TIMI-2910 file (N, C-alpha, C, CB; in pm, 1 decimal, decimal comma, always signed):
<rs>
+----------+----------+----------+----------+----------+----------+----------+----------+----------+----------+----------+----------+------+
!      n_x !      n_y !      n_z !     ca_x !     ca_y !     ca_z !      c_x !      c_y !      c_z !     cb_x !     cb_y !     cb_z ! resn !
+----------+----------+----------+----------+----------+----------+----------+----------+----------+----------+----------+----------+------+
! +10799,3 ! +11880,9 !  +8063,0 ! +10686,1 ! +11814,1 !  +8007,2 ! +10662,9 ! +11684,1 !  +8082,8 ! +10706,0 ! +11788,9 !  +7857,7 !  Unk !
! +10542,0 ! +11660,6 !  +8126,4 ! +10508,6 ! +11542,7 !  +8204,9 ! +10491,6 ! +11420,7 !  +8115,6 ! +10381,6 ! +11566,8 !  +8285,7 !  Unk !
! +10527,3 ! +11307,0 !  +8170,2 ! +10510,2 ! +11181,7 !  +8098,5 ! +10365,3 ! +11135,5 !  +8108,6 ! +10605,4 ! +11074,0 !  +8153,5 !  Unk !
! +10326,1 ! +11055,2 !  +8013,3 ! +10195,1 ! +10991,9 !  +8019,7 ! +10201,7 ! +10875,9 !  +8118,4 ! +10149,2 ! +10943,1 !  +7879,0 !  Unk !
! +10097,4 ! +10857,3 !  +8198,0 ! +10094,7 ! +10750,1 !  +8296,6 ! +10068,3 ! +10618,2 !  +8224,5 !  +9986,6 ! +10776,8 !  +8406,1 !  Unk !
! +10156,1 ! +10520,6 !  +8246,7 ! +10144,6 ! +10390,4 !  +8181,4 ! +10035,9 ! +10306,3 !  +8247,3 ! +10279,0 ! +10316,2 !  +8185,5 !  Unk !
!  +9977,5 ! +10215,6 !  +8170,1 !  +9872,9 ! +10127,9 !  +8220,0 !  +9930,7 !  +9992,9 !  +8260,7 !  +9763,7 ! +10109,5 !  +8114,5 !  Unk !
!  +9874,0 !  +9936,5 !  +8366,7 !  +9899,0 !  +9798,7 !  +8406,8 !  +9764,0 !  +9727,7 !  +8408,0 !  +9970,6 !  +9790,4 !  +8547,7 !  Unk !
!  +9758,6 !  +9608,1 !  +8351,8 !  +9635,3 !  +9530,2 !  +8346,9 !  +9636,2 !  +9425,4 !  +8458,0 !  +9618,2 !  +9462,8 !  +8208,3 !  Unk !
!  +9522,6 !  +9405,9 !  +8521,5 !  +9509,3 !  +9305,3 !  +8626,7 !  +9367,4 !  +9250,5 !  +8626,4 !  +9544,9 !  +9364,6 !  +8765,5 !  Unk !
!  +9350,8 !  +9134,9 !  +8691,1 !  +9218,9 !  +9075,6 !  +8710,3 !  +9198,7 !  +9052,1 !  +8859,1 !  +9203,8 !  +8942,4 !  +8629,7 !  Unk !
!  +9073,8 !  +9054,2 !  +8902,2 !  +9042,9 !  +9032,4 !  +9042,8 !  +9065,4 !  +8885,2 !  +9076,0 !  +8896,9 !  +9075,1 !  +9075,5 !  Unk !
!  +9131,1 !  +8861,2 !  +9188,1 !  +9157,4 !  +8725,0 !  +9236,0 !  +9045,2 !  +8687,4 !  +9332,4 !  +9299,0 !  +8714,1 !  +9306,0 !  Unk !
!  +8988,7 !  +8569,0 !  +9315,0 !  +8875,0 !  +8529,2 !  +9397,3 !  +8916,6 !  +8490,5 !  +9538,2 !  +8802,2 !  +8414,2 !  +9332,5 !  Unk !
!  +9023,9 !  +8418,9 !  +9553,9 !  +9066,3 !  +8374,3 !  +9686,1 !  +9175,9 !  +8462,3 !  +9743,1 !  +9113,5 !  +8231,2 !  +9680,2 !  Unk !
!  +9195,9 !  +8449,5 !  +9874,0 !  +9306,2 !  +8519,0 !  +9939,0 !  +9384,3 !  +8415,9 ! +10020,3 !  +9254,5 !  +8636,9 ! +10029,8 !  Unk !
!  +9501,9 !  +8453,7 ! +10061,9 !  +9583,0 !  +8364,4 ! +10143,0 !  +9688,1 !  +8291,4 ! +10062,3 !  +9495,8 !  +8265,4 ! +10212,4 !  Unk !
!  +9760,8 !  +8206,9 ! +10134,0 !  +9875,1 !  +8138,2 ! +10075,9 !  +9835,5 !  +8041,3 !  +9964,5 !  +9949,7 !  +8063,9 ! +10183,6 !  Unk !
!  +9728,5 !  +7966,3 !  +9983,6 !  +9686,5 !  +7867,9 !  +9883,8 !  +9645,6 !  +7932,5 !  +9752,5 !  +9571,9 !  +7785,4 !  +9937,4 !  Unk !
!  +9568,8 !  +8039,9 !  +9760,7 !  +9524,5 !  +8109,5 !  +9639,5 !  +9642,4 !  +8175,0 !  +9568,2 !  +9418,2 !  +8215,3 !  +9674,1 !  Unk !
!  +9737,5 !  +8226,9 !  +9644,7 !  +9856,1 !  +8289,2 !  +9584,7 !  +9941,2 !  +8184,5 !  +9512,9 !  +9940,1 !  +8361,3 !  +9692,8 !  Unk !
!  +9956,8 !  +8068,4 !  +9572,7 ! +10034,0 !  +7961,1 !  +9507,4 !  +9965,6 !  +7913,8 !  +9379,5 ! +10052,8 !  +7842,1 !  +9603,5 !  Unk !
!  +9834,6 !  +7903,5 !  +9383,1 !  +9759,7 !  +7862,6 !  +9264,7 !  +9775,9 !  +7964,7 !  +9152,7 !  +9611,3 !  +7844,4 !  +9298,6 !  Unk !
!  +9775,0 !  +8093,9 !  +9186,7 !  +9793,4 !  +8199,0 !  +9086,7 !  +9932,8 !  +8191,0 !  +9025,3 !  +9770,7 !  +8337,6 !  +9149,3 !  Unk !
! +10033,4 !  +8166,5 !  +9107,5 ! +10170,9 !  +8155,6 !  +9055,8 ! +10185,3 !  +8037,4 !  +8961,1 ! +10270,7 !  +8141,8 !  +9171,3 !  Unk !
! +10122,1 !  +7924,4 !  +8995,0 ! +10127,8 !  +7806,5 !  +8907,0 ! +10061,2 !  +7834,9 !  +8772,2 ! +10059,8 !  +7685,5 !  +8974,8 !  Unk !
!  +9961,8 !  +7923,8 !  +8772,4 !  +9890,1 !  +7958,2 !  +8650,1 !  +9959,6 !  +8068,0 !  +8569,9 !  +9749,7 !  +8001,3 !  +8683,7 !  Unk !
! +10073,7 !  +8119,1 !  +8618,0 ! +10149,1 !  +8219,8 !  +8542,8 ! +10115,2 !  +8362,9 !  +8578,4 ! +10126,5 !  +8200,5 !  +8398,0 !  Unk !
! +10061,1 !  +8384,2 !  +8697,7 ! +10026,2 !  +8517,9 !  +8742,9 ! +10108,6 !  +8556,6 !  +8865,0 !  +9876,8 !  +8526,3 !  +8774,7 !  Unk !
! +10111,5 !  +8685,3 !  +8892,8 ! +10172,9 !  +8738,2 !  +9013,5 ! +10059,4 !  +8790,6 !  +9100,7 ! +10279,2 !  +8850,9 !  +8981,2 !  Unk !
! +10041,1 !  +8733,7 !  +9221,1 !  +9933,9 !  +8781,0 !  +9307,0 !  +9971,3 !  +8913,1 !  +9373,3 !  +9900,7 !  +8676,2 !  +9412,9 !  Unk !
!  +9870,8 !  +8994,6 !  +9401,5 !  +9895,6 !  +9123,2 !  +9466,2 !  +9771,1 !  +9173,6 !  +9536,8 !  +9943,0 !  +9226,3 !  +9364,3 !  Unk !
!  +9789,2 !  +9282,3 !  +9611,0 !  +9679,7 !  +9346,1 !  +9683,7 !  +9686,4 !  +9495,3 !  +9654,8 !  +9687,9 !  +9317,3 !  +9838,3 !  Unk !
!  +9571,3 !  +9555,9 !  +9626,8 !  +9562,1 !  +9700,5 !  +9610,5 !  +9488,4 !  +9753,2 !  +9732,7 !  +9488,8 !  +9740,5 !  +9475,8 !  Unk !
!  +9553,2 !  +9842,9 !  +9806,8 !  +9489,0 !  +9897,6 !  +9925,1 !  +9522,2 ! +10045,3 !  +9939,0 !  +9531,8 !  +9820,7 ! +10050,7 !  Unk !
!  +9443,7 ! +10113,5 ! +10021,1 !  +9463,3 ! +10255,7 ! +10046,0 !  +9340,9 ! +10335,0 ! +10007,5 !  +9584,1 ! +10306,9 !  +9970,4 !  Unk !
!  +9349,5 ! +10464,9 ! +10019,8 !  +9243,0 ! +10557,6 !  +9984,3 !  +9112,4 ! +10526,6 ! +10057,6 !  +9219,9 ! +10554,5 !  +9834,6 !  Unk !
!  +9124,8 ! +10472,6 ! +10179,2 !  +9010,0 ! +10443,0 ! +10266,0 !  +8907,4 ! +10352,3 ! +10199,1 !  +8942,9 ! +10571,9 ! +10308,7 !  Unk !
!  +8955,3 ! +10257,9 ! +10117,6 !  +8868,0 ! +10161,3 ! +10052,0 !  +8910,0 ! +10020,6 ! +10091,9 !  +8872,0 ! +10178,2 !  +9897,9 !  Unk !
!  +8822,5 !  +9925,3 ! +10068,8 !  +8852,3 !  +9785,8 ! +10099,0 !  +8965,9 !  +9735,3 ! +10009,4 !  +8726,2 !  +9698,2 ! +10081,1 !  Unk !
!  +9055,1 !  +9651,3 ! +10062,6 !  +9161,0 !  +9593,1 !  +9979,2 !  +9102,6 !  +9504,5 !  +9869,7 !  +9258,7 !  +9512,0 ! +10065,6 !  Unk !
!  +9170,5 !  +9503,7 !  +9754,2 !  +9127,6 !  +9422,3 !  +9640,4 !  +9242,3 !  +9328,9 !  +9604,3 !  +9086,1 !  +9511,7 !  +9517,6 !  Unk !
!  +9215,5 !  +9197,6 !  +9606,7 !  +9315,8 !  +9098,3 !  +9567,2 !  +9316,7 !  +9088,7 !  +9415,3 !  +9286,6 !  +8958,6 !  +9632,0 !  Unk !
!  +9436,3 !  +9095,8 !  +9355,3 !  +9447,9 !  +9095,2 !  +9209,4 !  +9551,8 !  +8993,3 !  +9163,0 !  +9484,8 !  +9235,1 !  +9158,3 !  Unk !
!  +9545,0 !  +8959,7 !  +9036,5 !  +9646,2 !  +8880,6 !  +8966,6 !  +9694,7 !  +8960,9 !  +8847,7 !  +9590,0 !  +8742,0 !  +8921,5 !  Unk !
!  +9826,6 !  +8959,9 !  +8825,3 !  +9884,5 !  +9027,1 !  +8709,3 !  +9963,9 !  +8925,1 !  +8629,6 !  +9974,6 !  +9147,2 !  +8752,0 !  Unk !
!  +9966,5 !  +8940,6 !  +8498,4 ! +10039,8 !  +8850,8 !  +8410,8 ! +10188,8 !  +8859,8 !  +8441,4 ! +10012,2 !  +8884,2 !  +8262,6 !  Unk !
! +10251,1 !  +8744,8 !  +8465,0 ! +10392,2 !  +8740,0 !  +8503,1 ! +10483,0 !  +8798,5 !  +8395,4 ! +10433,3 !  +8597,1 !  +8532,3 !  Unk !
! +10463,7 !  +8758,5 !  +8269,7 ! +10552,5 !  +8803,2 !  +8162,5 ! +10542,9 !  +8953,3 !  +8138,6 ! +10520,6 !  +8729,1 !  +8034,3 !  Unk !
! +10421,8 !  +9008,4 !  +8142,6 ! +10405,1 !  +9152,3 !  +8123,2 ! +10468,8 !  +9230,5 !  +8237,7 ! +10256,2 !  +9187,9 !  +8111,3 !  Unk !
! +10453,1 !  +9180,1 !  +8359,6 ! +10510,3 !  +9247,8 !  +8475,3 ! +10663,1 !  +9240,6 !  +8474,2 ! +10455,8 !  +9186,7 !  +8604,3 !  Unk !
! +10717,7 !  +9125,9 !  +8437,5 ! +10862,9 !  +9110,4 !  +8430,8 ! +10923,4 !  +9201,4 !  +8324,4 ! +10899,5 !  +8964,8 !  +8402,2 !  Unk !
! +10858,0 !  +9212,9 !  +8211,2 ! +10904,9 !  +9301,2 !  +8103,8 ! +10912,1 !  +9445,6 !  +8152,5 ! +10812,3 !  +9291,1 !  +7980,7 !  Unk !
! +10807,6 !  +9490,5 !  +8223,1 ! +10804,0 !  +9627,6 !  +8274,5 ! +10908,1 !  +9647,1 !  +8384,3 ! +10663,8 !  +9661,4 !  +8328,0 !  Unk !
! +10929,0 !  +9545,9 !  +8466,6 ! +11027,5 !  +9552,4 !  +8575,3 ! +11169,2 !  +9567,8 !  +8520,6 ! +11018,7 !  +9426,6 !  +8663,1 !  Unk !
! +11199,7 !  +9499,4 !  +8411,0 ! +11333,8 !  +9504,9 !  +8352,5 ! +11362,6 !  +9636,4 !  +8281,6 ! +11351,8 !  +9391,4 !  +8255,7 !  Unk !
! +11258,7 !  +9715,8 !  +8252,4 ! +11280,2 !  +9845,7 !  +8188,8 ! +11341,2 !  +9946,6 !  +8285,5 ! +11148,9 !  +9899,6 !  +8133,9 !  Unk !
! +11329,0 !  +9922,0 !  +8414,8 ! +11388,0 ! +10010,5 !  +8514,6 ! +11287,2 ! +10105,3 !  +8577,1 ! +11498,9 ! +10089,5 !  +8453,0 !  Unk !
! +11323,6 ! +10159,8 !  +8691,4 ! +11245,2 ! +10256,4 !  +8768,8 ! +11104,1 ! +10206,2 !  +8800,0 ! +11236,8 ! +10387,9 !  +8693,6 !  Unk !
! +11088,7 ! +10076,8 !  +8817,0 ! +10956,4 ! +10018,7 !  +8838,5 ! +10896,7 ! +10060,1 !  +8973,0 ! +10964,2 !  +9867,2 !  +8830,2 !  Unk !
! +10977,2 ! +10056,6 !  +9078,0 ! +10925,6 ! +10084,7 !  +9212,7 ! +10907,8 ! +10233,2 !  +9241,4 ! +11017,9 ! +10025,7 !  +9315,5 !  Unk !
! +10942,2 ! +10319,3 !  +9148,0 ! +10925,3 ! +10463,0 !  +9170,0 ! +10839,6 ! +10528,1 !  +9061,6 ! +11061,2 ! +10531,1 !  +9175,5 !  Unk !
! +10765,9 ! +10447,2 !  +8987,8 ! +10684,1 ! +10497,1 !  +8878,1 ! +10536,3 ! +10489,6 !  +8914,6 ! +10711,9 ! +10417,7 !  +8749,5 !  Unk !
! +10461,9 ! +10590,6 !  +8878,6 ! +10317,4 ! +10592,2 !  +8897,9 ! +10251,4 ! +10522,7 !  +8778,7 ! +10264,3 ! +10738,5 !  +8914,1 !  Unk !
! +10162,2 ! +10425,4 !  +8807,3 ! +10092,5 ! +10350,6 !  +8703,9 !  +9942,6 ! +10371,4 !  +8717,0 ! +10127,2 ! +10201,3 !  +8712,0 !  Unk !
!  +9872,2 ! +10350,7 !  +8607,5 !  +9727,2 ! +10350,0 !  +8605,4 !  +9685,4 ! +10203,2 !  +8601,8 !  +9669,1 ! +10431,5 !  +8482,4 !  Unk !
!  +9634,3 ! +10152,2 !  +8713,9 !  +9596,5 ! +10011,8 !  +8723,7 !  +9454,8 !  +9993,4 !  +8672,7 !  +9609,0 !  +9961,4 !  +8868,8 !  Unk !
!  +9440,4 !  +9907,0 !  +8572,3 !  +9309,7 !  +9878,4 !  +8513,5 !  +9268,0 !  +9737,3 !  +8555,9 !  +9313,3 !  +9891,8 !  +8356,7 !  Unk !
!  +9161,5 !  +9731,0 !  +8635,2 !  +9106,5 !  +9603,8 !  +8680,8 !  +8964,1 !  +9594,9 !  +8629,5 !  +9111,8 !  +9590,7 !  +8837,1 !  Unk !
!  +8931,6 !  +9482,8 !  +8565,8 !  +8798,6 !  +9466,1 !  +8507,9 !  +8691,2 !  +9475,4 !  +8616,2 !  +8788,5 !  +9331,4 !  +8434,1 !  Unk !
!  +8592,6 !  +9559,5 !  +8592,8 !  +8482,8 !  +9575,4 !  +8687,5 !  +8511,8 !  +9673,5 !  +8799,3 !  +8448,5 !  +9443,8 !  +8746,4 !  Unk !
!  +8628,3 !  +9737,1 !  +8798,0 !  +8668,1 !  +9832,9 !  +8900,9 !  +8706,7 !  +9964,1 !  +8832,9 !  +8786,5 !  +9777,5 !  +8987,4 !  Unk !
!  +8694,1 ! +10076,8 !  +8902,4 !  +8742,7 ! +10202,0 !  +8843,5 !  +8895,7 ! +10202,0 !  +8836,4 !  +8692,8 ! +10323,7 !  +8925,4 !  Unk !
!  +8951,4 ! +10273,9 !  +8739,6 !  +9097,4 ! +10284,1 !  +8728,0 !  +9154,4 ! +10351,9 !  +8851,4 !  +9137,5 ! +10362,1 !  +8600,4 !  Unk !
!  +9272,4 ! +10304,3 !  +8893,4 !  +9336,1 ! +10355,0 !  +9014,4 !  +9481,8 ! +10387,0 !  +8982,8 !  +9325,3 ! +10252,0 !  +9131,4 !  Unk !
!  +9532,5 ! +10497,5 !  +9033,2 !  +9675,5 ! +10527,2 !  +9022,8 !  +9747,2 ! +10456,5 !  +9137,1 !  +9702,5 ! +10682,0 !  +9026,4 !  Unk !
!  +9853,2 ! +10382,7 !  +9103,8 !  +9924,9 ! +10303,8 !  +9203,3 ! +10075,4 ! +10321,3 !  +9187,8 !  +9887,4 ! +10155,8 !  +9191,8 !  Unk !
! +10146,3 ! +10298,5 !  +9297,0 ! +10291,9 ! +10285,0 !  +9296,8 ! +10318,8 ! +10145,5 !  +9349,7 ! +10364,3 ! +10397,6 !  +9384,1 !  Unk !
! +10388,7 ! +10062,5 !  +9273,6 ! +10411,7 !  +9922,7 !  +9310,4 ! +10517,0 !  +9912,0 !  +9417,8 ! +10453,1 !  +9840,9 !  +9188,8 !  Unk !
! +10497,8 !  +9818,7 !  +9507,8 ! +10592,1 !  +9790,1 !  +9616,0 ! +10620,4 !  +9640,9 !  +9618,0 ! +10536,6 !  +9837,7 !  +9753,7 !  Unk !
! +10740,6 !  +9604,8 !  +9654,5 ! +10779,5 !  +9463,8 !  +9661,2 ! +10754,4 !  +9407,8 !  +9799,2 ! +10926,2 !  +9446,3 !  +9623,7 !  Unk !
+----------+----------+----------+----------+----------+----------+----------+----------+----------+----------+----------+----------+------+
</rs>
């Protein structure tokens, strides 16, 4: 029996680069990039506490997630460090 794909929530990040990533971290977010599937990369921010909770549950880097970004279609992703 297959498992249900878990959801991850994210918001689009306006800036890119080191400065924008540092600003996101100070605000309590984890910056990231979604790329692949022959589409333009999308810079995102994810809530630090929610991501840490999911990371501590185990098998984070080998699990398929449904990434929900406001204003974007849902995407299946595998997280990488």
